[in-house]
C-alpha positions as a Python dict, from the first residue, in 0.01 Angstrom:
ca = {
    (1, 'M'): (0, 0, 0),
    (2, 'N'): (19, -428, 116),
    (3, 'G'): (-170, -663, -19),
    (4, 'A'): (-437, -635, 204),
    (5, 'E'): (-472, -252, 153),
    (6, 'S'): (-535, -290, -197),
    (7, 'L'): (-770, -587, -181),
    (8, 'I'): (-1006, -357, 44),
    (9, 'A'): (-945, -67, -210),
    (10, 'T'): (-1025, -273, -498),
    (11, 'L'): (-1310, -399, -331),
    (12, 'V'): (-1444, -76, -258),
    (13, 'N'): (-1372, 104, -611),
    (14, 'N'): (-1599, -187, -736),
    (15, 'G'): (-1899, -106, -480),
    (16, 'V'): (-1856, -352, -255),
    (17, 'S'): (-1856, -99, 87),
    (18, 'V'): (-1979, -367, 336),
    (19, 'C'): (-1765, -654, 490),
    (20, 'F'): (-1930, -900, 764),
    (21, 'T'): (-1643, -1083, 921),
    (22, 'N'): (-1562, -1310, 1212),
    (23, 'P'): (-1113, -1300, 1165),
    (24, 'G'): (-859, -1493, 1302),
    (25, 'T'): (-467, -1481, 1283),
    (26, 'S'): (-456, -1516, 973),
    (27, 'E'): (-649, -1262, 915),
    (28, 'M'): (-509, -961, 1091),
    (29, 'H'): (-336, -767, 814),
    (30, 'F'): (-710, -748, 681),
    (31, 'V'): (-831, -621, 1012),
    (32, 'A'): (-577, -424, 1002),
    (33, 'A'): (-563, -213, 716),
    (34, 'L'): (-969, -174, 778),
    (35, 'D'): (-844, 172, 943),
    (36, 'E'): (-604, 254, 623),
    (37, 'V'): (-880, 211, 379),
    (38, 'E'): (-1162, 440, 312),
    (39, 'G'): (-1491, 346, 209),
    (40, 'M'): (-1501, -40, 377),
    (41, 'R'): (-1792, -81, 645),
    (42, 'C'): (-1692, -366, 878),
    (43, 'V'): (-1965, -559, 1013),
    (44, 'L'): (-1894, -776, 1324),
    (45, 'C'): (-2065, -1116, 1399),
    (46, 'L'): (-2012, -1365, 1662),
    (47, 'F'): (-2074, -1661, 1417),
    (48, 'E'): (-1975, -1776, 1056),
    (49, 'G'): (-2292, -1862, 989),
    (50, 'V'): (-2424, -1486, 1095),
    (51, 'V'): (-2136, -1382, 842),
    (52, 'S'): (-2257, -1589, 524),
    (53, 'G'): (-2594, -1503, 619),
    (54, 'A'): (-2640, -1185, 632),
    (55, 'A'): (-2389, -1130, 325),
    (56, 'D'): (-2695, -1342, 153),
    (57, 'G'): (-2948, -1101, 259),
    (58, 'Y'): (-2736, -757, 230),
    (59, 'A'): (-2724, -875, -151),
    (60, 'R'): (-3095, -935, -199),
    (61, 'M'): (-3179, -595, -94),
    (62, 'A'): (-2851, -412, -229),
    (63, 'G'): (-2852, -587, -558),
    (64, 'G'): (-2451, -639, -530),
    (65, 'P'): (-2245, -853, -331),
    (66, 'A'): (-2145, -810, -6),
    (67, 'A'): (-1783, -931, 111),
    (68, 'T'): (-1708, -1196, 391),
    (69, 'L'): (-1406, -1219, 597),
    (70, 'L'): (-1370, -1625, 711),
    (71, 'H'): (-1073, -1753, 958),
    (72, 'L'): (-951, -2045, 710),
    (73, 'G'): (-1117, -2354, 651),
    (74, 'P'): (-1273, -2409, 971),
    (75, 'G'): (-1442, -2071, 962),
    (76, 'L'): (-1576, -2165, 571),
    (77, 'G'): (-1684, -2449, 695),
    (78, 'N'): (-1901, -2273, 967),
    (79, 'A'): (-2014, -2050, 746),
    (80, 'L'): (-2094, -2280, 449),
    (81, 'A'): (-2476, -2364, 565),
    (82, 'N'): (-2575, -2000, 458),
    (83, 'I'): (-2361, -2004, 144),
    (84, 'H'): (-2530, -2283, 32),
    (85, 'N'): (-2887, -2087, 73),
    (86, 'A'): (-2720, -1780, -112),
    (87, 'S'): (-2572, -2016, -414),
    (88, 'R'): (-2952, -2175, -423),
    (89, 'G'): (-3108, -1828, -460),
    (90, 'H'): (-2869, -1704, -726),
    (91, 'V'): (-2756, -1414, -453),
    (92, 'P'): (-2392, -1256, -558),
    (93, 'M'): (-2150, -1313, -275),
    (94, 'V'): (-1743, -1258, -202),
    (95, 'N'): (-1586, -1452, 25),
    (96, 'I'): (-1227, -1353, 148),
    (97, 'V'): (-1083, -1707, 327),
    (98, 'G'): (-759, -1636, 517),
    (99, 'D'): (-523, -1940, 483),
    (100, 'H'): (-207, -1986, 628),
    (101, 'A'): (114, -1828, 473),
    (102, 'T'): (256, -1983, 151),
    (103, 'Y'): (548, -2102, 337),
    (104, 'H'): (386, -2255, 645),
    (105, 'L'): (122, -2486, 468),
    (106, 'Q'): (414, -2767, 426),
    (107, 'Y'): (455, -2787, 801),
    (108, 'D'): (77, -2904, 843),
    (109, 'A'): (5, -2700, 1125),
    (110, 'P'): (-355, -2794, 1302),
    (111, 'L'): (-582, -2515, 1115),
    (112, 'T'): (-448, -2654, 721),
    (113, 'S'): (-711, -2770, 598),
    (114, 'D'): (-807, -2837, 185),
    (115, 'I'): (-993, -2486, 187),
    (116, 'A'): (-1049, -2487, -225),
    (117, 'G'): (-1184, -2812, -179),
    (118, 'I'): (-1461, -2722, 73),
    (119, 'A'): (-1536, -2365, -101),
    (120, 'G'): (-1615, -2567, -448),
    (121, 'P'): (-1945, -2729, -367),
    (122, 'V'): (-2115, -2410, -291),
    (123, 'S'): (-1881, -2132, -525),
    (124, 'H'): (-1893, -2090, -871),
    (125, 'W'): (-1564, -1958, -872),
    (126, 'V'): (-1256, -2004, -619),
    (127, 'H'): (-940, -1894, -681),
    (128, 'A'): (-612, -1857, -427),
    (129, 'S'): (-383, -1554, -491),
    (130, 'T'): (1, -1684, -465),
    (131, 'A'): (110, -1302, -461),
    (132, 'P'): (52, -964, -294),
    (133, 'E'): (103, -811, -616),
    (134, 'A'): (-168, -1039, -780),
    (135, 'I'): (-419, -962, -522),
    (136, 'A'): (-569, -698, -626),
    (137, 'R'): (-600, -800, -988),
    (138, 'D'): (-757, -1169, -807),
    (139, 'A'): (-1015, -917, -601),
    (140, 'A'): (-1124, -794, -908),
    (141, 'E'): (-1194, -1076, -1095),
    (142, 'A'): (-1391, -1241, -768),
    (143, 'V'): (-1631, -952, -803),
    (144, 'R'): (-1617, -986, -1162),
    (145, 'Q'): (-1734, -1349, -1075),
    (146, 'A'): (-2018, -1288, -856),
    (147, 'G'): (-2173, -1013, -1102),
    (148, 'T'): (-2520, -1021, -981),
    (149, 'G'): (-2618, -1360, -873),
    (150, 'Q'): (-2226, -1648, -788),
    (151, 'I'): (-2050, -1718, -484),
    (152, 'A'): (-1733, -1593, -547),
    (153, 'T'): (-1448, -1723, -262),
    (154, 'L'): (-1076, -1619, -339),
    (155, 'L'): (-814, -1736, -110),
    (156, 'L'): (-561, -1480, 78),
    (157, 'P'): (-271, -1627, 235),
    (158, 'A'): (-123, -1453, 579),
    (159, 'D'): (208, -1344, 345),
    (160, 'V'): (18, -1223, 19),
    (161, 'S'): (-194, -1035, 296),
    (162, 'W'): (89, -856, 458),
    (163, 'G'): (361, -855, 145),
    (164, 'D'): (397, -520, -80),
    (165, 'N'): (202, -436, -403),
    (166, 'P'): (399, -220, -593),
    (167, 'G'): (73, -193, -852),
    (168, 'G'): (-155, -108, -561),
    (169, 'A'): (-546, -137, -652),
    (170, 'E'): (-751, -247, -912),
    (171, 'G'): (-1045, -29, -1049),
    (172, 'A'): (-1426, -122, -1156),
    (173, 'V'): (-1445, -424, -1333),
    (174, 'T'): (-1754, -482, -1609),
    (175, 'I'): (-2045, -666, -1451),
    (176, 'P'): (-2213, -789, -1783),
    (177, 'D'): (-2590, -706, -1845),
    (178, 'P'): (-2867, -969, -1804),
    (179, 'A'): (-2886, -1154, -2124),
    (180, 'P'): (-3129, -1070, -2394),
    (181, 'V'): (-3373, -1406, -2436),
    (182, 'A'): (-3334, -1602, -2744),
    (183, 'A'): (-3594, -1486, -3003),
    (184, 'D'): (-3710, -1856, -3086),
    (185, 'R'): (-3792, -1949, -2717),
    (186, 'L'): (-4017, -1598, -2705),
    (187, 'H'): (-4184, -1723, -3036),
    (188, 'R'): (-4251, -2045, -2852),
    (189, 'A'): (-4371, -1909, -2599),
    (190, 'Q'): (-4600, -1699, -2836),
    (191, 'V'): (-4704, -2035, -2985),
    (192, 'M'): (-4777, -2215, -2656),
    (193, 'L'): (-4971, -1865, -2505),
    (194, 'Q'): (-5211, -1887, -2793),
    (195, 'S'): (-5270, -2250, -2859),
    (196, 'G'): (-5626, -2268, -2604),
    (197, 'K'): (-5400, -2568, -2400),
    (198, 'R'): (-5373, -2539, -2054),
    (199, 'T'): (-5062, -2307, -1920),
    (200, 'A'): (-4911, -2177, -1654),
    (201, 'I'): (-4632, -1941, -1620),
    (202, 'M'): (-4389, -1954, -1319),
    (203, 'L'): (-4191, -1721, -1171),
    (204, 'G'): (-3922, -1769, -1004),
    (205, 'G'): (-3537, -1668, -970),
    (206, 'R'): (-3358, -1384, -759),
    (207, 'E'): (-3578, -1084, -791),
    (208, 'I'): (-3961, -1065, -833),
    (209, 'S'): (-4052, -715, -896),
    (210, 'G'): (-4373, -549, -876),
    (211, 'E'): (-4289, -473, -1209),
    (212, 'L'): (-4302, -874, -1272),
    (213, 'T'): (-4589, -927, -1147),
    (214, 'L'): (-4785, -689, -1327),
    (215, 'L'): (-4635, -777, -1699),
    (216, 'A'): (-4691, -1147, -1577),
    (217, 'S'): (-5050, -1115, -1483),
    (218, 'R'): (-5131, -875, -1816),
    (219, 'I'): (-5021, -1195, -2045),
    (220, 'G'): (-5224, -1463, -1813),
    (221, 'V'): (-5538, -1257, -1846),
    (222, 'A'): (-5488, -1161, -2247),
    (223, 'A'): (-5379, -1592, -2272),
    (224, 'G'): (-5606, -1723, -1988),
    (225, 'A'): (-5291, -1876, -1835),
    (226, 'R'): (-5246, -1910, -1443),
    (227, 'V'): (-4913, -1727, -1320),
    (228, 'L'): (-4739, -1878, -1000),
    (229, 'T'): (-4417, -1836, -835),
    (230, 'E'): (-4187, -2143, -759),
    (231, 'T'): (-4230, -2202, -406),
    (232, 'F'): (-3955, -1973, -236),
    (233, 'P'): (-3841, -1725, -510),
    (234, 'S'): (-3506, -1517, -347),
    (235, 'R'): (-3690, -1154, -312),
    (236, 'V'): (-4103, -1131, -414),
    (237, 'R'): (-4299, -751, -416),
    (238, 'R'): (-4609, -826, -290),
    (239, 'G'): (-4912, -634, -66),
    (240, 'A'): (-5125, -374, -259),
    (241, 'G'): (-5089, -291, -580),
    (242, 'T'): (-4854, -562, -729),
    (243, 'G'): (-5006, -836, -938),
    (244, 'V'): (-5225, -1138, -768),
    (245, 'V'): (-4982, -1468, -897),
    (246, 'E'): (-5076, -1784, -680),
    (247, 'R'): (-4744, -1929, -502),
    (248, 'L'): (-4667, -2332, -572),
    (249, 'P'): (-4701, -2512, -263),
    (250, 'Y'): (-4423, -2697, -75),
    (251, 'L'): (-4622, -2990, 27),
    (252, 'A'): (-4512, -3229, -263),
    (253, 'E'): (-4890, -3340, -253),
    (254, 'L'): (-5037, -3054, -300),
    (255, 'A'): (-4812, -2915, -561),
    (256, 'I'): (-4883, -3242, -796),
    (257, 'D'): (-5271, -3152, -681),
    (258, 'S'): (-5209, -2761, -815),
    (259, 'L'): (-5055, -2862, -1073),
    (260, 'K'): (-5207, -3154, -1235),
    (261, 'D'): (-5445, -3048, -1496),
    (262, 'L'): (-5156, -2841, -1697),
    (263, 'E'): (-5036, -2924, -2029),
    (264, 'Q'): (-4802, -2644, -2084),
    (265, 'L'): (-4571, -2461, -1839),
    (266, 'I'): (-4324, -2193, -1907),
    (267, 'L'): (-4073, -2098, -1650),
    (268, 'V'): (-3958, -1759, -1610),
    (269, 'G'): (-3673, -1782, -1412),
    (270, 'A'): (-3767, -2076, -1250),
    (271, 'D'): (-3638, -2416, -1245),
    (272, 'S'): (-3860, -2732, -1335),
    (273, 'P'): (-4033, -2788, -994),
    (274, 'V'): (-3968, -3041, -829),
    (275, 'A'): (-4017, -3181, -448),
    (276, 'F'): (-3817, -3118, -150),
    (277, 'F'): (-3739, -3449, -58),
    (278, 'A'): (-3855, -3828, -170),
    (279, 'Y'): (-4166, -3952, -17),
    (280, 'P'): (-4251, -4327, -47),
    (281, 'G'): (-4523, -4329, -304),
    (282, 'V'): (-4512, -3978, -409),
    (283, 'A'): (-4369, -3849, -760),
    (284, 'S'): (-4079, -3607, -761),
    (285, 'V'): (-4173, -3427, -1059),
    (286, 'L'): (-4441, -3179, -990),
    (287, 'A'): (-4576, -3109, -1318),
    (288, 'P'): (-4778, -3423, -1479),
    (289, 'E'): (-4652, -3660, -1689),
    (290, 'G'): (-4668, -3526, -2097),
    (291, 'C'): (-4699, -3179, -1923),
    (292, 'E'): (-4452, -2986, -2222),
    (293, 'Q'): (-4215, -2737, -2040),
    (294, 'L'): (-4036, -2442, -2159),
    (295, 'L'): (-3745, -2247, -1999),
    (296, 'L'): (-3800, -1933, -2139),
    (297, 'A'): (-3591, -1765, -1924),
    (298, 'G'): (-3285, -1833, -1659),
    (299, 'P'): (-3242, -1606, -1340),
    (300, 'D'): (-2992, -1445, -1553),
    (301, 'D'): (-3131, -1366, -1837),
    (302, 'D'): (-3304, -1008, -1928),
    (303, 'I'): (-3688, -1136, -1785),
    (304, 'E'): (-3829, -786, -1781),
    (305, 'A'): (-3735, -704, -2151),
    (306, 'A'): (-3856, -1054, -2220),
    (307, 'L'): (-4240, -1042, -2095),
    (308, 'E'): (-4264, -728, -2194),
    (309, 'T'): (-4189, -855, -2584),
    (310, 'L'): (-4402, -1142, -2509),
    (311, 'L'): (-4649, -934, -2432),
    (312, 'E'): (-4648, -711, -2761),
    (313, 'S'): (-4611, -1053, -2955),
    (314, 'L'): (-4983, -1099, -2792),
    (315, 'D'): (-5093, -823, -2881),
    (316, 'A'): (-5226, -773, -2568),
    (317, 'V'): (-5043, -386, -2461),
    (318, 'D'): (-5376, -268, -2353),
    (319, 'A'): (-5457, -616, -2106),
    (320, 'V'): (-5549, -452, -1754),
    (321, 'P'): (-5332, -703, -1489),
    (322, 'S'): (-5544, -838, -1192),
    (323, 'V'): (-5387, -640, -879),
    (324, 'H'): (-5476, -726, -524),
    (325, 'P'): (-5638, -422, -331),
    (326, 'L'): (-5539, -250, -10),
    (327, 'Q'): (-5742, -469, 230),
    (328, 'L'): (-5635, -455, 634),
    (329, 'P'): (-5754, -735, 858),
    (330, 'D'): (-5937, -620, 1181),
    (331, 'L'): (-5698, -773, 1445),
    (332, 'P'): (-5733, -1063, 1613),
    (333, 'A'): (-5840, -1156, 1985),
    (334, 'G'): (-5832, -1433, 2208),
    (335, 'T'): (-5595, -1720, 2155),
    (336, 'L'): (-5240, -1669, 2046),
    (337, 'D'): (-5171, -1851, 1730),
    (338, 'A'): (-5016, -1851, 1359),
    (339, 'N'): (-5330, -1715, 1254),
    (340, 'A'): (-5372, -1447, 1503),
    (341, 'V'): (-4990, -1320, 1420),
    (342, 'A'): (-5053, -1358, 1055),
    (343, 'L'): (-5364, -1102, 1089),
    (344, 'A'): (-5132, -868, 1324),
    (345, 'L'): (-4886, -895, 1041),
    (346, 'A'): (-5113, -800, 755),
    (347, 'H'): (-5247, -533, 993),
    (348, 'F'): (-4970, -335, 1105),
    (349, 'L'): (-4707, -421, 819),
    (350, 'P'): (-4562, -50, 721),
    (351, 'E'): (-4516, 20, 398),
    (352, 'D'): (-4235, -97, 215),
    (353, 'A'): (-4177, -318, 455),
    (354, 'I'): (-3888, -598, 414),
    (355, 'V'): (-4013, -926, 550),
    (356, 'V'): (-3767, -1210, 570),
    (357, 'D'): (-3962, -1541, 634),
    (358, 'E'): (-3822, -1842, 844),
    (359, 'G'): (-4116, -1945, 994),
    (360, 'I'): (-4101, -2286, 927),
    (361, 'T'): (-4424, -2427, 1008),
    (362, 'A'): (-4588, -2199, 1215),
    (363, 'G'): (-4496, -1894, 958),
    (364, 'L'): (-4717, -2060, 691),
    (365, 'A'): (-5040, -1855, 749),
    (366, 'C'): (-4830, -1481, 717),
    (367, 'F'): (-4731, -1548, 360),
    (368, 'P'): (-5149, -1550, 241),
    (369, 'L'): (-5304, -1350, 502),
    (370, 'T'): (-5023, -1039, 393),
    (371, 'A'): (-5143, -1053, 37),
    (372, 'C'): (-5340, -733, 45),
    (373, 'A'): (-5104, -550, 308),
    (374, 'Q'): (-4888, -242, 234),
    (375, 'P'): (-4672, -320, -79),
    (376, 'H'): (-4308, -499, 62),
    (377, 'D'): (-4073, -716, -58),
    (378, 'W'): (-4082, -1071, 74),
    (379, 'L'): (-3751, -1269, 133),
    (380, 'N'): (-3759, -1652, 163),
    (381, 'Q'): (-3498, -1901, 229),
    (382, 'T'): (-3404, -2037, -105),
    (383, 'G'): (-3180, -2331, 17),
    (384, 'G'): (-3349, -2515, 263),
    (385, 'S'): (-3049, -2554, 564),
    (386, 'I'): (-3212, -2298, 855),
    (387, 'G'): (-3105, -2068, 1064),
    (388, 'W'): (-3059, -1796, 800),
    (389, 'G'): (-3371, -1575, 885),
    (390, 'L'): (-3160, -1387, 1200),
    (391, 'P'): (-2849, -1339, 948),
    (392, 'A'): (-3054, -1218, 683),
    (393, 'A'): (-3215, -951, 854),
    (394, 'V'): (-2910, -824, 972),
    (395, 'G'): (-2816, -783, 648),
    (396, 'A'): (-3123, -645, 524),
    (397, 'A'): (-3111, -359, 743),
    (398, 'L'): (-2781, -273, 666),
    (399, 'A'): (-2858, -220, 295),
    (400, 'C'): (-3207, -74, 339),
    (401, 'P'): (-3149, 134, 702),
    (402, 'E'): (-3454, 324, 598),
    (403, 'R'): (-3681, 58, 556),
    (404, 'K'): (-3833, -126, 876),
    (405, 'V'): (-3711, -542, 885),
    (406, 'M'): (-3978, -795, 983),
    (407, 'C'): (-3836, -1124, 1107),
    (408, 'L'): (-4022, -1427, 1087),
    (409, 'E'): (-3848, -1687, 1246),
    (410, 'G'): (-3933, -2039, 1405),
    (411, 'D'): (-3780, -2100, 1750),
    (412, 'G'): (-3559, -2438, 1636),
    (413, 'S'): (-3426, -2206, 1332),
    (414, 'A'): (-3328, -1951, 1586),
    (415, 'M'): (-3094, -2135, 1804),
    (416, 'Y'): (-2880, -2206, 1478),
    (417, 'T'): (-2790, -1815, 1443),
    (418, 'I'): (-2925, -1634, 1750),
    (419, 'Q'): (-2576, -1450, 1750),
    (420, 'A'): (-2722, -1240, 1494),
    (421, 'L'): (-2916, -1064, 1777),
    (422, 'W'): (-2587, -958, 1894),
    (423, 'T'): (-2515, -755, 1580),
    (424, 'M'): (-2847, -603, 1531),
    (425, 'A'): (-2807, -472, 1886),
    (426, 'R'): (-2428, -332, 1800),
    (427, 'E'): (-2525, -166, 1463),
    (428, 'H'): (-2868, -5, 1613),
    (429, 'L'): (-3070, -189, 1322),
    (430, 'D'): (-3424, -153, 1300),
    (431, 'V'): (-3534, -506, 1268),
    (432, 'T'): (-3829, -631, 1438),
    (433, 'V'): (-3799, -1040, 1537),
    (434, 'V'): (-4085, -1228, 1604),
    (435, 'V'): (-3984, -1574, 1767),
    (436, 'F'): (-4237, -1845, 1702),
    (437, 'N'): (-4165, -2043, 2033),
    (438, 'N'): (-4355, -2354, 1995),
    (439, 'G'): (-4113, -2563, 2177),
    (440, 'K'): (-4085, -2840, 1899),
    (441, 'Y'): (-3890, -2921, 1551),
    (442, 'S'): (-4289, -2888, 1481),
    (443, 'I'): (-4186, -2921, 1070),
    (444, 'L'): (-3998, -3218, 1154),
    (445, 'E'): (-4342, -3375, 1307),
    (446, 'L'): (-4523, -3304, 937),
    (447, 'E'): (-4219, -3471, 782),
    (448, 'F'): (-4178, -3812, 1038),
    (449, 'L'): (-4529, -3793, 941),
    (450, 'R'): (-4509, -3744, 606),
    (451, 'T'): (-4271, -4019, 517),
    (452, 'G'): (-4407, -4262, 702),
    (453, 'A'): (-4115, -4352, 932),
    (454, 'R'): (-4249, -4610, 1172),
    (455, 'G'): (-4581, -4576, 1017),
    (456, 'G'): (-4583, -4194, 1102),
    (457, 'K'): (-4581, -4189, 1513),
    (458, 'P'): (-4291, -4146, 1653),
    (459, 'G'): (-4170, -4378, 1949),
    (460, 'P'): (-4044, -4182, 2258),
    (461, 'K'): (-3665, -4207, 2150),
    (462, 'A'): (-3750, -4015, 1808),
    (463, 'A'): (-4037, -3834, 2007),
    (464, 'S'): (-3764, -3669, 2215),
    (465, 'S'): (-3534, -3587, 1936),
    (466, 'L'): (-3794, -3352, 1769),
    (467, 'D'): (-3901, -3160, 2091),
    (468, 'I'): (-3710, -2858, 2193),
    (469, 'G'): (-3911, -2781, 2524),
    (470, 'N'): (-3756, -2897, 2769),
    (471, 'P'): (-3618, -2717, 2908),
    (472, 'A'): (-3828, -2437, 2729),
    (473, 'L'): (-3619, -2178, 2554),
    (474, 'D'): (-3613, -1806, 2712),
    (475, 'F'): (-3597, -1576, 2363),
    (476, 'V'): (-3688, -1297, 2602),
    (477, 'A'): (-3353, -1394, 2848),
    (478, 'M'): (-3126, -1444, 2549),
    (479, 'A'): (-3241, -1128, 2387),
    (480, 'R'): (-3214, -918, 2647),
    (481, 'G'): (-2845, -1064, 2690),
    (482, 'M'): (-2740, -933, 2345),
    (483, 'G'): (-2844, -638, 2421),
    (484, 'V'): (-3185, -592, 2203),
    (485, 'S'): (-3499, -515, 2380),
    (486, 'A'): (-3783, -816, 2406),
    (487, 'S'): (-4130, -906, 2558),
    (488, 'C'): (-4337, -1208, 2533),
    (489, 'A'): (-4645, -1264, 2408),
    (490, 'T'): (-4911, -1518, 2516),
    (491, 'T'): (-5280, -1384, 2365),
    (492, 'A'): (-5336, -1228, 2078),
    (493, 'E'): (-5402, -890, 2259),
    (494, 'E'): (-5077, -932, 2397),
    (495, 'F'): (-4926, -951, 2074),
    (496, 'N'): (-5093, -664, 1926),
    (497, 'R'): (-4981, -490, 2130),
    (498, 'E'): (-4647, -569, 2155),
    (499, 'L'): (-4626, -597, 1796),
    (500, 'E'): (-4700, -219, 1735),
    (501, 'N'): (-4460, -72, 1972),
    (502, 'A'): (-4198, -260, 1796),
    (503, 'L'): (-4286, -159, 1459),
    (504, 'G'): (-4337, 200, 1617),
    (505, 'T'): (-4031, 235, 1740),
    (506, 'R'): (-3647, 254, 1591),
    (507, 'G'): (-3439, -33, 1662),
    (508, 'P'): (-3430, -429, 1733),
    (509, 'H'): (-3693, -563, 1900),
    (510, 'L'): (-3776, -990, 1986),
    (511, 'I'): (-4126, -1079, 2034),
    (512, 'D'): (-4138, -1401, 2213),
    (513, 'A'): (-4475, -1505, 2040),
    (514, 'R'): (-4595, -1871, 2228),
    (515, 'V'): (-4805, -2043, 1975),
    (516, 'P'): (-4935, -2409, 1983),
    (517, 'P'): (-4750, -2647, 1777),
    (518, 'L'): (-4868, -2705, 1452),
    (519, 'A'): (-5155, -2948, 1501),
    (520, 'L'): (-5103, -3301, 1302),
    (521, 'G'): (-5449, -3602, 1226),
}
């Protein structure tokens, strides 16, 4: 068994059964080993940013990491944006990065680079394997380091890959269970909730399950506290039957206003809230000055057990949560805009669907208007680096092939990783993509106004750098050119028809939704 074969067998022994890949010369023995070792599904992506984004979406829904196979430092560099997003979302990932043979590095060939230096800022663990006999052990350690919420990057020199490993594969490693929350923090949270002060519980982290929304709602009802989530938790269960939970607004000014009356904030899997960017005259810290904050639990802690214990300590096990009813809106008619898309989505969304949200400004209406839709999982863009949505939909669909995946995508964001459509077609994935086609980087027009640059009014050169409508992007042609069924909608009635058709059939489909850009004052 050579090094590559022992590496893949070790990954399979540890439940890592999908590898998203865009390989090169140094990885050819790994590619060959895929035919020799049973149990690994190889998914080809046409750009490394699709590779890493798909691994992110897969891990969020599978509950454990996929592997990526990347070609040297440049391939890793192309993947960094979506590795960053996964890292910020506490999503596990095992990156296998090919490198030159150990004896070849001294010659400084054109593709030689500091792979460890490139990987470091977005990885929790980086290691270069140095011998075929060590690669299986190193692979097992990579899985252990990735655990349930970290990025592990393993460098695989070509000669380590092709060399003989007489020891063969390693067995399964032990992934630690979530850590229990310390009793003193639970007691402090109890005291805060019984103090009579204006208090909020903020949920966040890797996954906010339906059970967590109900537990938090019961605590909120019992203690008279607000319950909300951070702006972009990685995965949250929503819709009918889930607990009523607010969402912290994205815009700093609105978030500050939302939290302004708080005296206490209990963080459960969430970080202390700060603005995404700095703006002149706007505070970076969103909670009001003097608000006491308690980090009750981090994303790797046993959050559900902590909330159950807290509920018992409040003598509130009989508290009845506030729950979303099932309320499907009527279908929209007339002009197609973001609200019409949101209403149609809420009306047609299948039970247990997965929604991948990178709709940016045009998608803002979709989240609140689907609160009482059929129960579903909602995946958020956690790290702010765009080009995540289409790849994440690929990964989510591979992790949950029995569930419908709905991808809400901005037109500008789609063009970062449009190659993901090809993988959807190649793998016959059940994904419906809605592209909000407004011909603008509308979010940047909004940010131009909010930052006060040039008084908030772009000149002709600045305006041209925010406009992607000349020439117009034809997403129907692009999708069909990569094997994906596609259609265009310009009215609400057309969109209703196309969405119902797409959700009623299996396989990938794209709807080019022609909507107006965000109206700015």
